[in-house]
N, C-alpha and C positions, 0 to 999 in steps of 0.2 A: 597568086602572089604570095600568100602565106606559105605555100609549099616551097617556093624558092627561098624565102627567108629562113625557113626551118631546115633547109638542106645544108650540106657542107659547103657547096658552091656559094650559096647566098651568104652564109656566115663568113666565109673567107673573103668574099667580095666586100661585104660591109666592113669587115675589120681593116682591109687594106685602104678602102676609101676613107674611113674615119681617121686612120693613121695619117694618110696623105693630107687630108683636110686640116688636121691639127698642125702638122709640120708646115704646110703652106701658110696657114693663118699666122702662126708664130713668126715665120720668116718674113712675111709681108709687114707685120707690125714692127718688127725690129728694123727692117729695111727702111720703112717710112720714117720711123723715129730717128734712125741714124742719119738719114738724108736730111731730115728736118734740122737736127742739131748741127750737122756740118754746115748746111746752108746758112743757118742763123748765125753761127760763129763767124763764118767768112763775111757775110754781109754786114754784120755788126762791126767787126774790126775795120772793114773797108770804109763804112760810113763814118765811124769814129775818127779814123785817120784823115778822111777827106775833110770833115768838119774842123778838126784841129789845124790842119794845114791851111784851110781857107781863113780861119780866124787869125792865125799867125801872119798870113800874107796880107790880109787887110790891115792888121794893126801896124805892120812895118811899111806899108805903102803910103807915099805922100799924096798921091792922087787916088783917093778912095773910090771915086766914081768910076775911074778907069779900071781899077782893080775889081770893083763890084761887077762891072760889065763883063770883065774877063772871067770872073767866077761864075757868072750866070751862064756864059757860054760853056764853061767846063761842066756845069751841072746838067746842061742839056745833053752833053755827050754821055754822061754817066747816068742819065735817067733819074736825076736827083732834083727835087724841088728845094728851094731855099727861101727863107723869110727872115729879113733883118728887122729887129725890134729895138726901139730905144729903151731908155731906162723906165719909161712909163708904159711899156708893152705896146707901144703904138708902132705899127709896121712902117718902116721907112724904105723898104725895098723888098721886092718879091720876084722870084724867078721860078717858072714851072719847067720841070725836066721834060725831056723828050718823051712823048707818048703818055705823059702824066695828065690826069684830069685836072680841071680848074677847081681847086678846093678853096672855099672861102677862108680868108685869114683868121677870122674870128673862130671858126670851127677848129682850125689847127691850134690856135693859141689855147682854146678851151680844152682840147684833148691833151695837149702837152703842158698844162699849167704847172705841174710839179717840176718838170724838166726846165721850163723857162725860168721859174723862180730860182732854182739852183744856179742856173747860168748867170742870171743877173746878180747873184750874190758872189760871183767869181768862181764858182765850182765847175767841175767838169763831169757831169753825170754820164753814165753809160747809156748807149742807145736802148730803146724800149719799143716793144710792139704795142701799137695802139689800134683801136677799132673806132673809126669815124662813123657817126650816125648820120646818114645822108637822107633820112626819111623826110626831112623838111625842105629839101632842095628840089625845086621843080622848074628848072630852066635848062636851056640848051647847053650851058656850060657845065652842067652837072655830069658826073660820070655815067657812062652808058651801061654800067654793070647791071645785071638782072637782080642783084641783091641790093638792099637798102643800107648796107654797111660796107665800109672799105677798110681792109687791114693795111696798115702802114708800119714802117720802121722809122722812128724819129729820134733825133739827138739834138740837144741844145748846148752851145758852148759860149762862154763869155766873149764879148767883142768891145774893144775900146773905139767908139765911134769918133770921138774928139777928146782932146785933153780935158779930163775931168768929167767926161760923160761916158758911163758904162752902159753898153747894150748887150744884145745876145743875137746869135745866129741859130735859127731853127732849120735844120735840114731833115729831109724825109725822103723815103723811097717806098713805093707800093710793093707789096709782096704777092700780088695777084699772079704774077708769073710763076712764082714758086708754087702756089696752089694749083695752077694749071699743070705744072710739072708733076705734082703729086697725083693729080687726076690721071695723067698719062701713065705714071708708074703703076697706079692701081689698075688701070685698064690692061696694061701689059701683064700684071700679075693675074688678072681675071682670065686673059687669053691663055696664059701659061697653065692656069688651073684647069680650064676646059680641056686643053690638049692633054694635060697630065691625067685628068679624070677619064677621058676616053681611052687613052693608052693603058692606064692602070686597070680599067674595067676589062679591056681585051686581055691583058696579061693575067688578071685575076681569074677570068673564066677559062682561059687556056690552061693555066696552072691547076685550077680546080678540077677541070675535066681530066687532066692527067692523073690527078690524085684520086678523084671519085670514081673513075672508070673501074679500077681494080677493086675499090671498096664496094661498088654495086655488084660486081661479080662475087665478092665474098658474101654479100648479103643474100644473093640468090642461092649460092651454095649452102649457106647456113640454113635457109628455109628448107632446102631439099633434105639436109641432114635432120632438121627438126621433124620432117614428115616421114623419116625412116629410111631415106636413101643414104646409107652410110658409105657407099662407094663413090659419092660425088667428090670431085677434086677441083681446086681452084687453079687455073693456068697461071704459071709464074713467068712474068715477062721482064721483071726488073730484079736488080740485086740490092736495092735499097731497103729501108725499113719496112716498106709495104710488101716487098717481095719476101722479106724474112717473116712478116706476119702471115702472108699466104702460105708459106712453107710450114709454119707452126700450126695453122689451122688444118692443113692437109694431114700433118702428123697426128693432130688431135682426132680428126675424123677416122683415120686408119686405126688408131688405138681404141677409139670408141667402137668401131666396127668389130674389132677383135674381142673387146669386152662384152658386147652384146651377143656375139657368137658363143663366147664362153658361158655367159649367163643362160642363154637359150639351151645349150647342151646340159648345163647343170640342172636347169628346170626340167628338161626331158628325163634326165637320170633320176631326179627326185620323184617325178611323176611315175616313172617305171618302178621305182622302189616302193612307192605308196601303193600302186596297183598290185604289186606282187606280194604285199604283206598279208599275212593271215589275220592279223589284228586290225581293227578299225582305227582310223586316225581322223580326228575332227579338229580343225583350227577355227576358233571364234575370234573375231576382231573386237576392237574397243567399243563398237556400237552394238555388240551382241549379235552380229550377223555371222552366219557360217561362211567362211571364206574358202576352206579346202577340206575335201573329204576323199576317201577312197571307197571302192565297192563294198567291202565289209561294213564300213561305217554307214554307207547309204542304206544298206539293208536294215541295220539297227535303227537308224533315224526314221525310216518309213514305219517300222513297227511302233517306235516310241510315239510318233505323231498320231498314229491311229489310236493308241491307248491313252494319250494325254493331249487331246486336241485343244484344251483350254490354255496351254502355255503359250507365251508370246513367241518363243522359238524353242526348238528341242534343247533339252538339258539346261533350261533357264535357271532352275533352282540350284543346280550344282555350280553353274558359272557364277551366279550371284554370290555364293558362299566363297568361291575361290577369289573373286575380285575383292570382296569385303575383307577376307582374312589375309590375303596375300601369300598363301602357302598352298601346297599341293593337297589334293583330296583323293583318297582311295576308298572305294565303296563298291559293294556288290549290289546290283539292282536287277529285279526280275522284270522282264518285258516279254509279253506274249508267250508265257510259259518257259522262256529261256532265262538262264542266269548269266548275266554279263558282269565282268569285272571292269570297273571304271577307274582310271587313273587320270586326273586332270591337274595340270600345273599352270601357273600364271606365266604369261609372256612379259618380260620386263624390258622396258626401254629406259636405260639409266635407272632413275628412281621411280618411274611411273609404269603402271600396268597397262599394256596396250592390247590385251586379249588373253586367251588361254588355249592350251592344246590338250586334247583328251585322247587317250589311248583306250580302246574298248576291246576286250577279249571275251569271246564266247566260251564260257566254262561249262557249257551243257554237254559237250561231246564226250568228255570223260565219263560222266555219269550215264550218258546215253549208251555208250559201248558196254559198260558193265551190265546195264539193264538188258541190253540186247542179248548178251551171252547167257544171262540167267533165264530170260524169258523164252528164248528160242526152244530150248529142250522141253521146258514145261508146256509151251503152246503146242508143239508138234506132238508131244505125248498125249496131251488132252484131246487134240483133234483126231488122232488115230485111235486112241483108246476107246472112245465112245462108239464109233462104228464097229470096231473089232469086237467089243463086248456084245453089241447087238447081233452081229453075225454069229458069234459063238452061241449066244442064248437062243436065238430063233432056229439055228441049225440043230441044236440039241433037242429043241421042241419037236422038230420034224423027225429026228432020229428016234426019239423016245415015243413017237406016235401020240404026242399030246394033242396034236391037231387031228381030229377024227373025221372031219368032213372035207370034201374037196375045196369048198370055199375057204375054210381055215388054212388048208395047205397053200392055196393060191395067195391068200393075204400075207402069210409068213414069207412066202417066196418073194412077194412084191417088196416087202420090207427089206429082205436080204439084198434084193437087187438095188433098191434105192441107196442103201448104205454102201454097197460096193461102188455104185456110181459116184457117191459122195467121196469115197476114198480115192477113186481114180481121178476125180476132179482136183482133189487136194494134191495128189502126187504130180499131176500134170502142171498145176500152178506152181508147185515148188520147183519142178524142172525148168519151166519157162522163166521163173524168177532167177534161178541160178544162171541160166544161159544169158539172161539180160544183164545181170550184174557182172558177168564175165565179159561183157561187151559183144555178145553174139546176138544182136537184135537185127533181124532181117526186115527191112522196110521196102514196101513196093510203093514208091511215090507216084502220085498222079496229080495233075492239075485239075482240081475240082472247082465247080461253081459254088461259092461259099454259101449264099443264101439258100438255094435248094437243099444243100447238104445239111445245114442246121435245121431247116424246116422238117426234113425227114426224121432227124433225131428227135425233134420236138414232138412230132406226131406219135412216136413210139410210146410216149408216156402220158399223152393227153387223157386217155380213158382211165388209166390207173390214178392219175391225179384227180380226175373228176370223181371217181369212186371214193377217194379219201377226203373229198371236200377241200382240195388244195388248188390254188390258182397257179397254173403253170404258164409262164410268159416267155416270149421270144423277143428280145430287143436287139435289132440289127441297126447299129448306128456307126458303122465303120465305112471308110472310103474304099476298102479292099473288096474286090468282087470275086477274086480267085485265091486259092491257096495251094501250095505244093506240099501235099501230105500223103501218108498212107491212110486211105479212108477207113479201112477196116480197123486198123490199130487205133486211130484217133476216135472212131466211134466207140470202141471198147472203153477208152478213157472217159468220154463224155457220158456214156451209159452208166458207168460205175459211179461217177460223181452225181448225176441226176438221181439215180436210184438211192444213193445215200442221203441226198437232200430230202427226197420224198419220205423216206423212212424216219427222218428225225424232225420233220416239220408237222406241227399239229394241224387239226382241222381249222379251216378258214385262214391258213397261212399262205405264204406266197413263195414260189421258187422261180427264179429267173435265169434263163440262158441268154447271155449277152455277148455280142461281138462289137468291139469298139476299137478306136485308135485310128489316127491319120498317118503317122510315120511308122507305127509298129502295131501289128495285129495282136489284139488282146481278146481272149475268150474267158468269160467269167461265169461261174455257176454259184449263185447266191441264194440263200434261204433265210427265212425268218424263224427258224427252229430254235431248239434248245441251246445250240452252240456247243462249243468244245471247251472244256476246262483249260485254264491257262497252263497248268502244269502238264497237260497232255499234248499241247500244240507241237512241241519239238519232235514228237514221236509218231505222229499220225501216218507218216510215210514209211514206217518200219514194218517188217514182217510180223504178222500175227498180232499187231497192236490194235486193240479195240478201246476206244475212249470210253464207251458206255459199258462199264464192267457189269452192270446189272441187267444187261439185255439177255433175254432168254435165247436159247439156241434156236428154237423154232422161229421166233420173231426176227432174229438177226439173219439167220440163214446164210451167213458168210463165213469165210475162212480167216479173215483178217489180212489177206494178201492183196486185196483189190487196189488199195492206194499205193502200195509198194510197186505193183506192176504198172499202175498208171504213171508213177513218177519215172520209171525206167523207159516207158514208151515216149513220154514227153522229152526226156533227156536225149533219146535217140533221134528225135526230130530236131535237135539243136535248140530246143526251147527250154523254158523254165516253168516250174509249177510252184506256187506258194499258197499259203492259207492264212487268213486272218479271221479271228472269231472273238466274240464276247459272249459270256454266259447269259443265256436267256434273251439274247439279241439277234443271234443268227451267225451264219458262217459264210465266208466267201472264198472259193477256190479260184485262183487266177493262173491262166496259162498265157505266157508272153512269148511270142515267136521272135527270134532274132532277125536282123535285117536280111541276112543272106539265106534264111530259111523260109521266107515268105515270098509269095508271088502275087502281083496285082496287075 
């Protein structure tokens, strides 16, 4: 029921019914009042005229008894009662009208006391409505009305009974017939009201259904538009205001669809621009949450979070300064050995700050390129000069017969051989690295079982780790069981990373080879060793770069090309390699395979 009254149909129906009830009530009241006034005037005038005529006729008649009898007969015809009173208010004659009840004379005189007094004084008062109290009458002559009161219309006029004797004529008529007529009129009005109520209800619901049917269609279409179906249209069946509203809503939906398409295209273009930017872009909302980033920014934020885990969110300190000051901030910040240039400006919404936008640029590359050019020649010269010097020195010893015994000759020859092998290895690694950097990396991909493959790599270093007192662990927690890789090339990468981890991890330390990831295969080699200085992190994958400058040649035993070659092999697999480290806390190398380069 509440649903009906809250609907348009119910409201329209209630409005029409209320309006109709108001009009019908006012009309019935006016009709009854007008009918009552008209009947009262007519009956009053008629009774007054009848009484005056009777009084004049009796006064002019010589035979008053005959005239009185004639008047009684006349009263019977007109349903009029008559009571003749002498000057002492004593009834001297009485006549009951036809169908009039037998009313006691005393009751009539008492009810019309004022009118009788005026008539006895020679005045002609106007007729008056009187209510007779019949509650004390209990005889068969009393009126049979269900009510204990009787409404009458009474008039009193002076009458000369005999010369010198003044009396009065009291004439009256009941108005019960009029009341019955009013009851009939009210009943007719009630019948008309019921018929009108029924027809109005039918008309209201019929009209409302014609109005609400297109409105319900509009409501359903609006819900579809709100849920994202901007192609929804409202069928137009009329040309009235509702039809125009439906056409306007269809136009609005069409333009909204065009606007959403335009916004979607603009968003895609903006995303493409952000992804293609070399600089990192970070947008922070009013609540301090990162809303938009691009790949360079994600790389920076990952390193920043690793280095500053205590902050509520990345770049919190800079964001707080920008929000408090309300102006842009330009600052160079070091993160994981890289130098980043940060430009952060506030986002204004009228006079309020609703966030900030940060542009981050890696300024390390310029310095890195210069260092690479300067160090390459020095490193190659250093790596070649030492074996060449030894070859020359030991060859001269043989030529000058410094070695006198066969054992000495053999020892010198072995040194010369080892140094030549070292030079050959260096040259081959340089050639391989050059080919890799030129894009000529030949991979022989195979689908290998991941766990047995990593267990085999793990077993290669178990004895070496045990001898050095290092705990070498294998953690296999990925859902991937197979991988599409070049097993020899990837083993070369893992071997180099594990060997470096063992060489830089002290006794009782731990080195872990870990495979993880559910949606992306991740290989990690982490240690608890000395770590890599922050300023060296950006250069660990460069040729001839050695983070430990104090390492002796014999202990290191490397050329400084291992990580550079490893990075090229990983890149050739379509994967990525990164490093995170803290001084005296350890180092973690991470190899992340892309979706299209892994197989499960």
